[in-house]
N, C-alpha and C positions, 0 to 999 in steps of 0.2 A: 503495500500500500505507500503510495508517494508520502511524503511527510507534508505536514498542513502547515499552511501559513501563519507567520506570527500570531498570536491571538490579541494582540492590542491592534495591530496594523487593521485586522478583519471586524475590531469595533464587538467582538463578542463580551469581551469583558472591559470594563473602563475600573482599571486598578485605583483606587484612592491613594491606597501604599505608595505609588509613586509620583501623585498629581502634583504634591508641593514643591517646595524648592529646597527640601531637605537636602542636604549632602551626602554621597556617598562616602565611605572611609578614605583616608588617602592612603595610595599604593593599596599591595597586595594585605590582605587578610591574615595573618597566623594565627595558628589555635595551637595552647597548651592543653595537654590532657594530665590532670588532676588525679584522676581515678585511682593509682595505687598510691598514691601516700594522704593527701586530703581527702578523698572517697573513704578510705579506709577506716577514717577517722569516725564515720557514723555508728551511733552505737548498735546499730542492728545488723551489722555488716559484718562479714570474715575476711580478715588476712589471706588471698588466695594462695594455694601451692606455686611455685616458681612456674611449673609447666602451665599453668591456668593467666601466671601473670604473661608467660612470654607470649603466649594466643591471643591475649589482647594487645600486646605491643604491635604482632603480624597485622592485626586486624585494624588498628591505629593507624600503622602505615598504609595499608589498603585504602583508609578512608581519605590520605593527604594529612594527616595531622602533622604538625610542624615540631612540636616538641613532647614530652611525658616529663612528667615530675615520678620519678622511679625510687624513689624511699627519703627519708632521713637517718643517713648511717650514722650520725652522733650520737642516736638511740641506743647503739648497743651492737653484739656479735653478729644476731640475725638480720638486722636490718643492713649490716657491712656485707655481710653475704650474699642476701639477695641483690644489693646493687650494682655488688662486683659481677653477677651471674647476668645480671640483666644488660647491664653495659657490654660483657663480651658478648651476648648475643644480638645484641643491636650491632656490633661490630662485625660480627662474624655472618652474620645474616646481608649484611650490606645495606642495611634500614636506610632510606631518608631521614626517617623521624630522628632527632636528636634528644638524649637525656638531659635530664638536667636534677638536680638534688634538693631539699629543703635544708638550712641550717640556722640554727639562733645566730644573733652576731655576737659568737665567739668564738677565738681561737679552737678549741677544740672541738667545734662542731666542722669549722672548716677542715680541718686537718685531714679528718677522713676520706673527704672527697679528694682533697688531692693526692692522696696516697692510691684512689681506687684510680683517679683519671690516668697517674702514671703508669699502674698497673696494667691496664688496659689498652692503654696507647691510646685513649680517642679523648677530646675534649668533654668536662661535663660541666654544665651552668649549675655552678652555686646560687642558689636563691635565698639570701639573708635576708630574715625577717625580724622585726620589733613593733613592741608597740609603739603608738603615736598618738593617742587621744589622751586629754586631759583627763579622763575618766580612769583610764589604765595607768596612767601616769602617778594619780591619786593611790591608785590601788595598791600600786608595786610600791611605792615611793621612792618613783624617780624624779630626776629632774632631767630638762632638756639637754642639759649638759652631761650629763650622762648617757643620753641616748647618741649626741653626738661624739661621746668619746669610742663607745662601744662601733657606732657605725664606721668611724674612722679606722679603728683599730682591725677588724675585722676586713672589711673592705681590703686595706693596704696589703693585710697578709695574702689574701683569697688572690688578690693580684700578682703578688711576690710569686706565687705558687702556679700561676698560668691559669689560672681561672677564671673565664668570664665570668660576671656578677652580674645577677639582676639582685636591684635592692628592694625589699618588701615591705611595707609600711602597714604593719597589721589596722584595723577600725580607722583606717584613713578617712571614710565617709562621716566619721566624728570630730576629726582631729582639725585644729587650729590652723588659718592659711600661713601663718608667718612662721609656724613651726613645722610645719610640710615644707617650707622654702629653707629654713636652715637645712633640713635633714637632706633633703634633695641634694641643696646646691652641694653640701659634704659627699653627698655619695658620688655625686658627677665629678668632683674634684679628683676623689680617691680612686676613680678607675672604674666606677659600675658603670655598665655599657647598657641597660635598660634599668627603670623604674618601676614598682609594680602598687598600683593603687588598688586597696582591698577594701570590699564592703563586707567585713569580717564577721559582721552580726545580723546584715541583710537588712539595714536599716535605710537604705537611699531608694530615692524616686528616680525617676528617668530626669526629669527636670534638673534635679542635684546632681546627679551622676555629669550630666552636662557643664554645669558649673565649677564641679572638681576638678573633672579631666582637661577641661581650658586653662583650668588654672594651673595645673601642675604642666603640660605643655609651654606654656608660656616662662616656668622656670626653666626648661629646657632651653627656649629660647632665649632667654637672658644668659644661660650657661653659656651660649655660643656653640655648642656642640650638638650636630645636626645628626649624629650618628645614635646617640642614644635615643632608645626608643620606649614608649608608654604601655605599660600593660594594665588589663582592668582584670580585677578576679572578685567574682561576684557569689553569692548567698541568696537564697530564695527565702529566708524566714516572714517574708511579707509577701511571697509569691511574686517578684518582680524580676527576679534572675536575668530571663532571656529579654524582655524588655529593656532592662539596664543595660546591658551587656550591648546590645545595638546602639544605645544613646552612647555609650563610650565610647565604638568605633567612630560614630557621626561627629563625635567632639575632640577625634585627634589622638585614640589608642591603637597601636598597632598590632598589639599580640591581646587576646581575650584568652580566659581559664573557664575550664568546665570538667565535670565527670560524669562518667557513663549513668544515664538513668537520672541525675540528680544527686549521688550519695553524698554523704559528707555529713558533717557536725550537724547537728541537730535536725531543723529540717535540710539540709542539705547543700549544694552549691548547685551553680548554672549548670543543666543538662546540656551536655555538650552535644547530645545527639540530634536535639529540637534546635539548639544553635545553628547545629550543619544546615537542617532543613529551612532555617528562616534566612540563613545565608544565602542557599541556593537557590530560593525563591525569590527574594530581593536581586538574585544576580551579582552578589558582592563575591561568590567565589564561583569556579565553574570547574568541578571536578566529579568522579564517577562515585556516586554514595549509593550504589546498588547493594553493597553489603554493610549498609546499615543495620539492617535488620539482624545479622550474621553477630556485628559487632555489641549489639545491646543483649542479645540472649547468651553468650558467651558470656557478658560483663553479670548477668542475672546466675548464670550458672557459678560461676568463681565468689561473688560476693555473698552467695546463698540471698538473693531477694527476688521477690515475686514482682513482673511487670504486669501493674493492673490493667485489666481487660480494655479499658475506655482511655489507656496510655495514648495521647498523640503520635499518629503514623504506627509504631512498632507494636502497638497492642494492638490482642485480634479482635477486638470491634472495631477498628479504626478504618475501614474499607471495608466494612459489612454492612447491609441495611435490610431489613424485610418490612419496612414501611412502602404500602403502595404506591406512592406519590412519588418517593425518591425513587424505588426501584423501578417505575414506569419510564424515569426520566433518561436513566442510564441504560434500560434495555433499549428506547428508541434510538440512543446514542450508538449504541452496538448496532442494532440492525440497518443502521445507516452505512455500516461496515468502517464507522469511525472511531478507533478505540481511544483516539487522543481527546475525542469531545465525551466519550461517555469518563474519562477518567479526570474531566472537569465539570460537565454541567452540574453535579451535586457535592462537588471536592472541593475545596480550597484547597488540596494537595493533591498533587497528581502522584497515584500510588506506585508507578512504571518510573519514575526520575531515583525511585528508594527500591525499586527491585521487587514491587508486589505489584496488587491488583483487585479491581475492585471484586466485590463478591455479593451475589443475591442472594438472600435467605428468605426463608418461608415462615412467616408465622400469623399471630391474631390479628395485627393491621396491615397482612399482605395482600396484594392483590390476584387477581387469576394468570395475571402477566407473570407474576412473579413463578408461580407453579410452573407455567407452560415454558419459561426462561431455563427454570431450573433443569427439570426434565429434558429439553432438547441439549443443554448442555452435560448431561450426564448420558447421554445417548439413549435415553428412554422415552418412547413412543408416545407422545401428548393427546393421547384420546379425551376426549369428552368426558367420559367415565371415568378416568384417571383424574386428571384435572380436577373435576368435582369432589371425587373422594378425599383427594388432598387438600382440597382448599377448605372442605366442610371441617377436616380433623384439625386445621389451622386455626380456625375462627373459634374451636372450644378450648383451646389449648391456651397456656397463660404466658407461653414462652415461644420460643423459636424452636422449631423442630430440628433435631439434628439428622446428619446426610442418613446415617443408618435407619430411623425413626420411617423418612420420606421414603428411602427404597423398599420399605418394606410394606408402606400403604401403595408405593405401585407396582406393587407384586400383588394385592390385592387384600392386603394382611392389614392389621389395625396399629394404631400409634401405642405404644406402649404406656 
């Protein structure tokens, strides 16, 4: 079937998402996957085995994710062992994905990253984090001078050891503007190549993200170092993580973070899978995401979490419908021989873009067209008697019928 013309040129959809003057991100959007470090801090997830972590790295690479946080080796022997194994795996498999590691802004956390990098023979970005908000300083009995001293000492040491450095200010979304100016200016002067703006407790709304990220971009510009990038790291305590991340990109962030299925502390991190979906639909990235379902399924197995049935895109309900009006529109598109149209007429997300497909189900809100289509799709003659029998059983049901139940009804049986 010939490729369909561009949807907007044909006027079939007026896209209000792109109708205004909102700027697109500056340059290429980079993504950092935090599943194997920040993600496993979630209270209900497990720390996967090394084989499962390696499988996830392969799938991250297949999705075009740029970097992955593979652990905090300062936490102890097991973390050192895992980070060494995962770094070696990335090296040996020649993955495009680059590793990074978290560390507190103290020398003893940076030292194991340097040792592993030297042993494995590949660069490992050191992500050095420190609290930055007044409430955190008050709680810890810190002063700004304390933060500046730790910042300078740790970054200077990491750079001397040959590590690329991302400087991470925790709770940035509740931090004082001038404190951030002092911290980030010091980090840049000491050799940090990236600054990470963090919504550690999920406090921010998109308009606040815009103001904050523009402030940080301004600090970078004042420093006169155009090579310093700005990262955004969000949490979803208020359910705003994806929207906040898109706002950060519009405001000048060049790399954004997330975790598979939104796992992480408390309510979790930005779901990197849904972030990928939105970036693709906005036209901000152009990559093959047909293995997104494989990635999410592997993460669910490894972390021992369940994907909700109504989870966007990869949930089992995402592209299914048993409702008559909805299904009729999809079926009419299919009968035109137009899968492109069928994938969009009642769906804001084209299933095929993510290796999935629309599915027509049969239930109490279905019409007879659902039944006829299902039978045809399964190679079963759609005689009036068969259609009527299945339709009547569906109307008496309180839920969608399963495939084996429909098969039995088609063969003349009754619904279980």
